[in-house]
N, C-alpha and C positions, 0 to 999 in steps of 0.2 A: 603360592599360586592362588589360594582362596582369598587372600587379602587383595591381590591385584584385581581379581574378578569383582570383589565387593566395591573396590574403588572405582572400577570402570562402570559398574551399574549405578553407583551414586552419581558419578559424573554425567552419565546418560540421563538420569532423572533430572538433574539440575539443568542440563542443556535443553531437554524437552520442556521443562517449566519455563525457561527463558524464551524459547521459541514460541510458546503459547502466549506469553505476555506480549511479545513482539506482534504476533498475529492479531490478537484482540485489539491492541492499541492501534495498529495499522488500520484495521477495518473501521474502528470507531472514529479515528481522526479523519479518515477519508469521508465518512458519512457526515460528520459534523461540518467539515469544511465545505462539502458540496451543498449542504442545506444552507449554510450561512451565505455562501456566494450567490446561490439562487435567490435568497431573500433580499440580499443587497442589490443584486442586479435587477430584480423585478420591483425594486423600491418599496418593499414591504417592511424593511427595517432600515435604520440609518446607515449611511456609508461609514464603514469602519476601516476602509483601506488606508494604509499609510502612504502619504504622498511626501516625497522629498524633492523640493525644487520643481514641483510640477510633474514629477515622475512617479507613476504608480509602482510601488514595491510589491511584486507578486509574492504569494505565500511560498512558492518554491524556494525563494531566498531564505525564508525562515527555516525551511527544512534543511537547506545546505548548511546553514550555520549550526543547527542542532546536530547534524551528522558530523560536521568537523569537530565540534566541541566534544561530543560523546566518543568519537574516535580517539582524540587526544587523551581524554580521561582514561579510556580503557588501555591505551598503550603505555601511559606514563605512571598511572597509579594502581593498576591491577586490582580493581575493587572485588570484594567478595560479599556474599550474603545480600542484605537489603540494598546496598549500594549498587551491586551488580543488577539487581532487579530494576532499580530506578533507571540505570543506564539502558536496559533493554526497553523500557517504556519510552524513554526519550528517543531511542533509535527507531522504534516503530512509528512514533509521531513524525519524526524527521523524514523517514522514508515515504510516508503517506503525503506529507506536504510537498515533498519534492516530486514524486511521481504522479501526483494529481495533475500537475501541469506538464507532464511529459510531452504532450503534443506541442507545447511551446518550445521545447528543446529542438524539435524537428522543424517547426514552422514558426520562426520568430515573428511576433506581431500578429499571429493568426488568432482566430476566435477562441474563447475559453472552452467551448463545448466540442473539443476535438476528440474524435474516436480513439486516437492513439493513446490518449491519457487513460481512458477507461480500459483499453486493452492492457496497458502496462500494469494498472492496478489489479486486474484480473489475474495476470500471469504471476505477479509478485504474491498475491494472496494464496494462489495455489502452491507456489514454492514454499512460502512460510508454513502453510498447512501441512505439506509433506514433511518438512523439517520437524514440525511440532508433533506429528502423530504417527509417522511411518516408523517401522522398526529399522534398526541399522541393517546395512546390506549383509553383514556377517550373519544376521539372524533370518534373512530371507530364505524361504523354502519354496518348493514348487507351487504351493497354493497361494503364496504371496505374489509370485510372478504372474500366475494365472489371473488372480484378482486385479493386479495392476494393469494387465493388458485389457481386461474387460472394462475396467474403469476408464482407461485411456480412450478406448473406442467409444464408450458411452459419452464421455466428456466431449470428444470430437464431434459426435453427432449432435449433442446438445448445443455446442457452440455454432455449428453450421446452422441449426434451426434458429438459434438466437440471432445470429447475424442476418439471416433472411428476414426475421421479424423486425429487426432494426430498420431495414430498408422501408418496410411498411410504416412503422412508427415514425421514422424520419420524415416521411412525406407529410405526416400530420403535425408532429411536434417540432420538426426542424425549422419551419418558418417562424414559429413563436419564439424559439430559442434565439434565432438570428435577430428578431426584433428586440428581444430583451438585451442581447449583446450590443446592439447598435445604440440603444437608448439608455444603457446603464451608465452609472457614474464613471468618469475616467479612471 
């Protein structure tokens, strides 16, 4: 019995570590991607976009290929240790590249600055954060559930206020982003 408990605790620590790697890589990849896209679209840095036959290859495609590759690697080779950590890092990057353009999944040919993409990144960051830092449901006690409800209400209020402020900021920043989108390299 003690050995199985030790094994499950070790497994939990490994999965928490991997989830933290995914979370950090996901957030960093999203930030770097958004900064690079903004700099390219505002013509503050050279156009790094891949063009194939006059078609712009969006970075969500790189994410899809990374996710497909890491999925196959995990299924067929069952890595452990450092290789599993590298797979988690690639997974986090692939998720960020793919979901950064989530709005384009819904509205093909729409502008890059779609709110749906930011919403998807926010939701996935929260899910990865919960996986990385929350205790397992078996270890949840009354104070955990109380804390979770309080945090959920606080996050709901925060997002309501954030979305209301986006309306105000959108009126100011929106026209500039639309101008950048229409004058950016193809």
